[in-house]
C-alpha positions in Angstrom: -166.0 191.1 -41.7 -169.5 190.7 -39.7 -170.9 191.8 -36.4 -173.1 189.4 -35.2 -176.0 190.2 -32.6 -179.0 188.5 -31.6 -181.7 190.1 -30.1 -185.1 188.9 -29.3 -186.1 185.6 -31.1 -183.5 186.1 -34.1 -180.0 186.7 -34.7 -178.8 189.8 -36.8 -175.7 190.4 -38.7 -174.0 193.7 -40.3 -171.6 194.5 -42.6 -170.9 198.0 -41.6 -170.4 198.1 -37.9 -174.1 198.1 -36.8 -175.7 201.0 -39.1 -178.1 198.2 -40.6 -178.8 194.8 -40.0 -180.3 191.5 -41.9 -181.6 188.5 -40.4 -180.0 185.4 -40.4 -181.9 183.2 -38.1 -185.5 183.3 -36.1 -187.1 181.1 -33.5 -184.6 181.5 -31.3 -185.2 182.0 -27.5 -185.7 184.8 -25.6 -182.4 184.1 -23.9 -178.5 184.7 -23.9 -177.2 183.2 -27.2 -174.0 182.2 -27.8 -171.7 182.9 -31.2 -168.3 181.3 -32.0 -166.4 180.6 -34.9 -165.9 177.3 -36.3 -163.2 176.3 -39.4 -165.2 178.9 -41.8 -168.9 178.7 -40.0 -170.5 180.5 -37.2 -171.8 178.2 -34.6 -174.8 179.8 -32.5 -175.9 177.9 -29.3 -178.1 179.2 -26.6 -178.9 179.2 -23.2 -182.5 177.6 -23.9 -180.7 175.3 -25.0 -182.1 176.0 -29.0 -181.0 174.0 -31.8 -177.3 174.6 -32.6 -177.0 176.8 -36.0 -174.3 177.4 -38.6 -174.2 180.1 -40.7 -171.5 180.3 -43.4 -170.8 184.8 -42.9 -172.9 185.7 -46.2 -176.1 187.7 -45.9 -177.4 185.8 -48.7 -177.8 182.7 -46.6 -179.5 181.4 -43.8 -178.7 180.0 -40.9 -179.2 175.9 -41.0 -179.5 173.2 -38.3 -175.8 171.7 -37.1 -175.4 168.4 -38.6 -179.3 167.8 -39.9 -180.9 168.1 -36.4 -178.4 165.5 -34.9 -176.2 167.7 -32.9 -177.1 167.6 -29.0 -179.1 171.0 -27.7 -176.1 171.9 -26.2 -175.4 175.8 -24.0 -171.7 176.2 -25.4 -169.3 175.7 -28.5 -165.5 176.0 -29.0 -163.2 175.0 -31.6 -160.2 173.3 -30.5 -157.2 171.1 -32.2 -159.2 170.3 -35.1 -162.6 169.6 -33.2 -166.2 171.8 -33.1 -167.2 170.9 -29.4 -170.3 171.4 -28.0 -170.9 171.4 -23.8 -173.4 171.3 -21.3 -176.4 169.7 -23.4 -180.0 169.5 -22.1 -179.9 166.0 -21.0 -176.2 166.4 -19.9 -175.0 169.1 -18.2 -171.7 168.1 -17.7 -171.9 166.5 -21.2 -168.5 167.2 -23.7 -169.4 166.2 -27.3 -167.3 166.6 -30.2 -166.9 165.8 -33.9 -163.9 166.3 -36.3 -163.9 169.7 -37.8 -164.1 168.8 -41.5 -167.3 166.8 -40.7 -168.9 169.1 -37.9 -172.0 169.9 -40.2 -172.4 166.3 -41.3 -171.2 164.2 -38.1 -173.6 162.0 -36.1 -172.2 163.6 -33.2 -171.6 160.1 -31.3 -168.4 160.9 -29.3 -168.7 162.3 -26.1 -167.8 161.6 -22.5 -168.8 163.5 -18.8 -166.4 166.1 -17.3 -166.4 164.6 -13.7 -168.4 166.7 -11.1 -171.4 166.8 -8.6 -174.8 166.0 -9.7 -175.8 169.7 -8.8 -173.1 171.7 -11.0 -172.7 172.1 -14.9 -170.5 173.6 -17.5 -170.4 177.1 -17.2 -168.1 177.7 -20.6 -164.0 176.9 -21.4 -161.4 178.6 -22.8 -158.3 178.8 -24.6 -155.3 179.7 -23.0 -151.4 179.5 -24.2 -153.0 176.9 -26.8 -154.5 174.5 -24.1 -158.0 173.9 -23.9 -159.9 174.6 -19.7 -163.5 173.8 -19.4 -164.9 175.1 -15.9 -167.9 174.6 -14.3 -169.9 176.1 -11.6 -167.1 174.6 -8.7 -164.1 173.7 -10.9 -161.9 174.1 -13.7 -160.5 171.4 -15.9 -157.9 171.0 -18.6 -158.7 169.2 -21.0 -156.1 167.5 -23.6 -156.4 166.0 -27.0 -154.6 162.4 -26.4 -155.6 160.3 -29.0 -156.7 156.6 -28.6 -159.5 155.2 -26.1 -160.0 157.2 -24.9 -159.6 160.3 -27.3 -159.4 162.9 -24.2 -157.7 163.6 -20.9 -158.8 165.8 -18.4 -157.0 167.3 -15.1 -158.7 169.3 -12.3 -156.6 172.2 -11.7 -158.5 174.4 -9.5 -161.4 174.1 -6.9 -163.4 177.6 -7.9 -165.3 177.8 -11.3 -166.2 180.9 -13.4 -169.5 182.4 -14.1 -170.8 181.8 -17.9 -169.8 185.0 -20.3 -167.1 186.4 -17.9 -163.9 185.2 -19.0 -161.7 186.4 -21.6 -158.2 186.1 -22.6 -156.1 189.2 -22.0 -153.0 190.0 -21.3 -150.6 191.1 -18.2 -147.0 192.4 -18.3 -146.8 190.9 -21.5 -148.2 187.5 -20.4 -151.4 185.8 -21.4 -153.9 185.4 -19.2 -157.6 184.6 -18.3 -159.7 187.2 -16.3 -163.3 186.4 -15.1 -166.1 186.2 -12.2 -166.2 183.3 -9.8 -169.5 182.0 -8.2 -168.2 183.4 -5.1 -168.3 186.9 -6.6 -164.4 187.5 -6.8 -162.5 188.4 -9.8 -159.5 185.9 -10.6 -156.6 185.9 -13.2 -155.4 182.8 -13.7 -152.3 182.2 -16.6 -152.1 178.5 -16.1 -150.4 177.9 -13.7 -151.6 180.0 -10.5 -154.5 182.1 -10.3 -154.5 185.7 -8.2 -157.8 187.6 -6.6 -157.5 191.3 -8.2 -160.9 192.6 -6.7 -160.0 193.3 -2.9 -160.3 196.7 -4.0 -163.7 196.9 -4.8 -165.4 193.6 -2.8 -166.7 195.8 0.2 -168.8 199.0 0.2 -166.7 202.0 1.3 -168.7 204.9 1.0 -167.2 206.6 -1.9 -168.9 204.6 -4.4 -172.4 203.4 -5.5 -171.0 200.0 -6.7 -169.3 196.9 -4.4 -168.9 192.9 -5.4 -170.9 192.4 -2.2 -173.7 194.2 -3.9 -174.4 191.3 -6.3 -177.1 189.5 -5.5 -176.1 185.5 -5.5 -180.3 184.9 -6.7 -182.1 186.3 -9.4 -180.6 187.3 -12.2 -177.4 188.9 -10.1 -174.5 187.2 -11.6 -176.9 185.6 -14.8 -176.4 188.6 -16.6 -172.6 189.2 -16.6 -170.6 189.3 -18.9 -167.2 190.7 -19.9 -165.3 191.8 -22.9 -161.9 193.0 -23.8 -161.9 196.8 -25.6 -158.6 195.8 -27.4 -158.2 199.5 -28.6 -157.8 200.8 -25.2 -156.5 197.5 -23.6 -159.3 197.0 -20.9 -161.0 194.0 -19.6 -164.3 195.2 -19.1 -167.0 193.2 -16.9 -170.6 193.9 -16.9 -172.4 193.0 -13.7 -175.9 193.6 -12.4 -176.7 195.1 -8.6 -180.5 193.7 -7.4 -181.7 190.6 -8.0 -184.1 191.7 -10.3 -182.4 193.2 -12.8 -182.8 192.7 -16.4 -179.9 194.0 -17.7 -176.4 195.0 -16.5 -176.0 198.2 -14.2 -172.2 198.7 -13.5 -169.3 197.5 -15.3 -165.3 196.9 -13.5 -162.7 197.5 -15.7 -159.1 196.3 -15.6 -157.0 198.9 -17.5 -153.8 196.3 -18.1 -152.0 198.8 -18.8 -152.2 200.9 -15.7 -152.9 197.9 -13.8 -155.7 200.2 -12.1 -159.2 198.4 -11.4 -162.3 200.4 -11.1 -166.0 200.7 -11.6 -168.3 202.6 -13.9 -171.9 203.2 -13.1 -174.8 203.9 -15.6 -173.4 201.0 -18.1 -177.3 199.2 -19.5 -175.4 197.0 -21.9 -176.5 193.7 -22.6 -173.3 192.7 -24.5 -170.5 194.3 -26.2 -168.3 193.0 -28.9 -164.9 194.5 -30.9 -165.8 195.2 -34.4 -163.9 196.5 -37.7 -165.3 198.3 -40.5 -163.2 200.5 -43.0 -159.8 199.6 -41.5 -161.5 201.2 -37.7 -161.8 199.0 -34.8 -164.5 200.4 -32.6 -166.4 198.6 -29.4 -170.1 198.5 -29.9 -172.4 198.2 -27.0 -176.1 197.2 -26.9 -179.0 197.8 -24.9 -181.6 195.8 -24.0 -183.9 199.0 -26.0 -181.8 197.5 -28.9 -179.6 200.5 -29.7 -175.9 199.5 -30.5 -173.8 202.2 -29.3 -170.5 203.1 -30.3 -168.4 203.5 -27.1 -166.3 206.2 -27.1 -166.8 207.5 -30.2 -167.4 210.9 -30.0 -170.7 212.1 -31.9 -170.2 209.0 -34.1 -173.1 207.0 -32.4 -176.1 207.7 -35.5 -178.5 209.8 -33.7 -177.6 208.4 -30.1 -176.6 210.8 -27.4 -173.1 209.9 -27.0 -170.6 210.0 -24.2 -166.8 210.3 -23.6 -166.4 209.1 -19.9 -162.9 209.2 -18.9 -161.7 208.2 -15.6 -159.0 210.0 -13.5 -157.4 208.4 -10.7 -157.6 204.6 -10.6 -156.8 205.3 -6.9 -160.4 204.8 -6.1 -160.4 201.6 -2.9 -157.3 201.4 -1.8 -156.0 204.6 -0.6 -157.2 207.3 1.5 -158.7 210.5 0.2 -155.8 211.9 1.6 -153.5 210.3 -0.1 -155.3 211.2 -4.3 -156.3 214.8 -3.1 -154.0 216.6 -5.9 -154.9 219.5 -8.1 -155.3 217.5 -11.5 -155.2 218.8 -14.9 -156.3 217.0 -18.0 -155.1 217.6 -21.9 -157.9 216.7 -24.5 -156.6 215.7 -27.9 -159.1 215.9 -30.7 -158.5 215.0 -34.2 -157.8 218.3 -36.2 -160.7 218.3 -38.2 -163.0 217.9 -35.4 -165.8 220.4 -35.2 -168.9 221.6 -33.0 -169.8 222.9 -29.4 -169.1 220.4 -26.6 -170.3 219.9 -22.8 -168.0 219.1 -20.3 -169.4 217.5 -17.3 -167.9 216.2 -14.3 -168.6 214.8 -11.0 -166.6 213.4 -7.9 -166.6 210.1 -5.6 -168.7 208.5 -8.2 -171.8 211.0 -6.9 -175.2 210.0 -8.6 -175.1 213.8 -10.1 -172.8 215.3 -13.0 -172.4 219.0 -12.9 -175.1 221.1 -14.9 -174.3 221.2 -18.5 -172.2 224.2 -19.8 -170.9 224.8 -23.7 -167.3 224.9 -22.3 -165.3 223.3 -25.9 -165.5 224.6 -29.2 -164.3 223.0 -32.0 -164.2 224.8 -35.9 -162.4 222.0 -38.0 -160.5 224.7 -39.3 -157.3 224.1 -37.6 -153.7 222.6 -39.4 -152.1 221.8 -36.3 -152.1 217.3 -36.0 -154.3 217.4 -32.8 -156.4 220.0 -31.5 -155.4 220.5 -27.6 -157.5 222.0 -25.0 -156.5 222.4 -21.4 -158.9 221.4 -18.3 -157.9 222.5 -14.6 -159.4 220.1 -11.9 -160.3 221.3 -9.0 -158.7 219.0 -6.1 -160.7 216.3 -5.9 -161.6 213.4 -2.9 -161.2 209.9 -4.1 -162.1 209.9 -7.9 -162.8 212.4 -10.3 -164.9 211.6 -13.5 -165.9 213.6 -16.8 -167.6 213.1 -19.8 -167.8 214.9 -23.0 -171.2 215.2 -25.0 -172.3 216.9 -28.2 -174.2 220.6 -27.8 -177.5 221.5 -29.8 -177.3 220.2 -33.8 -173.6 219.1 -33.4 -174.5 215.5 -34.3 -175.6 216.5 -38.0 -172.2 217.9 -38.6 -170.3 216.6 -41.7 -167.1 216.0 -39.6 -168.2 215.6 -35.8 -165.8 215.6 -33.0 -163.4 212.7 -32.1 -161.2 212.3 -28.7 -158.5 210.8 -29.7 -156.5 210.9 -26.3 -156.9 212.4 -22.4 -153.7 213.1 -20.5 -153.4 213.6 -17.2 -151.1 215.7 -14.9 -150.5 216.4 -11.6 -148.5 218.8 -9.0 -145.0 218.3 -11.6 -144.9 214.8 -11.8 -145.3 214.6 -15.5 -147.9 212.6 -17.8 -150.1 210.3 -15.1 -151.5 208.1 -17.4 -152.5 208.8 -21.2 -154.3 206.9 -23.6 -154.2 206.5 -27.2 
């Protein structure tokens, strides 16, 4: 299983979850690169309309121009119903190009049509929901189906709003498959194929308790352009990266939708350009890549291979909708570590999303010699106003330990109400 990353002017791949990379393509433009699987190859397109490439998935091969340079210079690609589909070409912003996946490497790409919309519109991506293909533009969402004959495709406009590129991900809410994304009006919408729901009311306006609000996102400059989303399948979270300020070159915050607890809250200080779920040695992890070129393993203890690591957990998702009085409760947090965890860990906290964490004080010592299934440590939390955040960081030479620490679960208990929120 390969992790593929576009950085600088190249595309690189890693077979060991980001520890080492090999180049599979060079001479790309310094813009966002899109990587999508189509049958047994990886398709690479870009915001700069670079030549579409395909890669067969081995370190011994190099990415090759798709269909011997005849493929349209398109931004997005998707495999659907036996076709490789390229969307939004440099010549036709609303163009929909398709080729049989069995001929995708040799097709002349003569088959195409345009998604109907205004001249100032363009396709901003697609998603597959409950086996149906949806193509979205800035202003609309279309349901597209292959019907055969002449024409081969039918399309039906289903919504009068469109999603921002890279922000749509398929997730599950209450057992139902849904698409979650940021629209061009700056709202987060959930779409289940028939109805859509705005879920970002609680984080749209500045309430004075948090350094973030959707109203602070710029509609000019890089504002929405650097936005992206990923689903953390370990934690069952939809993570939306956004940037406050039109001059931002990378994201500054993440909005997190926890589909288990139905909570929706922001993370501050999230300077990542993209994220991906990766698997190696039968373990899955969420990888995040920043503009400096570092690959971070999220929620990984001190397993970030030399990068200072942070585990951040939010207690109380009741950030915006509840008044401070309603959520001022004494809390207790139970931390569970792997039994062979070792080293000294710093515990820091802050309330109400302030910009300053408490002073680092070594608080937790794990010896790695206990026989219990999990190591349990309990921390008392003071009465908090609107949100309580803590982070754990390695202390001293702990990063060099042969068996580092790993946080497995954090349970929150409040006022004898039993377990509030737990993660496994």
